[in-house]
C-alpha positions, 0 to 999 in steps of 0.5 A: 105531859105525855109518857109516850112519844115518837121521835118527832113529838119529842123535840117539840115537847122538850122545846115547850118544857124548856120554856116552862122550866129552867132546863129540860134534859133527856136522859138515857138511864141505861148509859147515864148520858144526856141526849139531844132530844132532836137527834137522840145523840149523847151530849154528855154524862149525867151524874145526878139522876134522882132515884125513881119510884115504881111509877117512874117518878123522882124528885131531888133538891140540889145546890146550883150556882144560883141557889137551890134547884128542884129536879123533877124526873119522869120515865117516858118512852120514845118509839118504845125505848125507855128514857127519862125526862129531867126537869130543872126548876130554880127556886123563885128568889124574886118572891122574897120581898120581905126582910128575912124571907129569903133566909126563911126560904133557904132554911125551909129548902135545907130542911126539905133536902134533909128530909128527903135523905132520911128513912121515915121509920128510923131516922137513918139515911135512906136508900135514895141518899146512899145510892145517889149523893153519898155514892158520888162522894164515896166513888170520888174518894175511891178514885183518889185512893182512899179505902171505901167499903160497906157493911151490911147488917140484917135483922134476922127476925124482922119479917117474923116479928112483922108477920106474927106480932105487929108492924109496930113491933117490927118498927121498934126493932128497926129503931133500936137496931138503928140506934145501936148501930149509930152509936158505933158508926158515929155522926161524921158523914165524911167517915161513915154513914148508916142507911136503911136499905129496905125492911130489915137491912142496913148498910154502913158505907165507910170512907177513909178506913176499911169496912172490915174494921167497922164490921168487927166493931159492930159485931162486938158492939151488937153482941154486948148490947141489950137487944130486947124490945117491947111488943106490949106492956107485958110482952117483950122479945129480942132480935139477932143480927147477921153482918158481912162486909166488902171493900171497894178494892175487891171489886172497883165498883159501887154496885159490885161492892154491894153485891159482894157484901150481899152474897156474903151475908 
């Protein structure tokens, strides 16, 4: 498919894609609304736009009524304005011709979905999951009156270790920090999740309890923990952390909540 269209070309392209995929949706990412490709008029809100990389591409695996559904996204322009083509492809259930094949497919897709949620370096959740699927869960909980908050944790020496020592040493710090944090965050995603946002920065989102309480717990735990890591067989080092929190009630917005915590860090 092309990446640049005129308004007339767009309608024809989407008509063709709808024959190839189960569904093709044009999205205005600035307003998070779906548009009619023929008129560019809004047709409804969009809540599941996958995170996209620097090339303007994204992928997600979602649960639909008829089974798992692959969602492919591509940034495009229409008469110079930015939009996103969202393509839905339902898994081919008819290909499961042998006993157990469908269950194998379901298990494989579940594993793929879990891998898409995880940070490759630490095993914690990634920014894609925290800003997509979990964000929707947290926003729903906040609308129902539950406390929602975020704690940001920065590894102060991360970049120094990476530049002066090695990428492996920096990775060792990330893994150790993630393990220490997870011991206190817990493994119940309905209450709190740990995610690596970027190099040296973690986020803990809490649902059902104030983030300030989690902040105090994490500060005490990290102050008492042994934060010594291996650089080589004969050399070792240690790291420190900086933490800050923000509550949904202070801002009433996911993005503003994260920004407030960031400003306090």
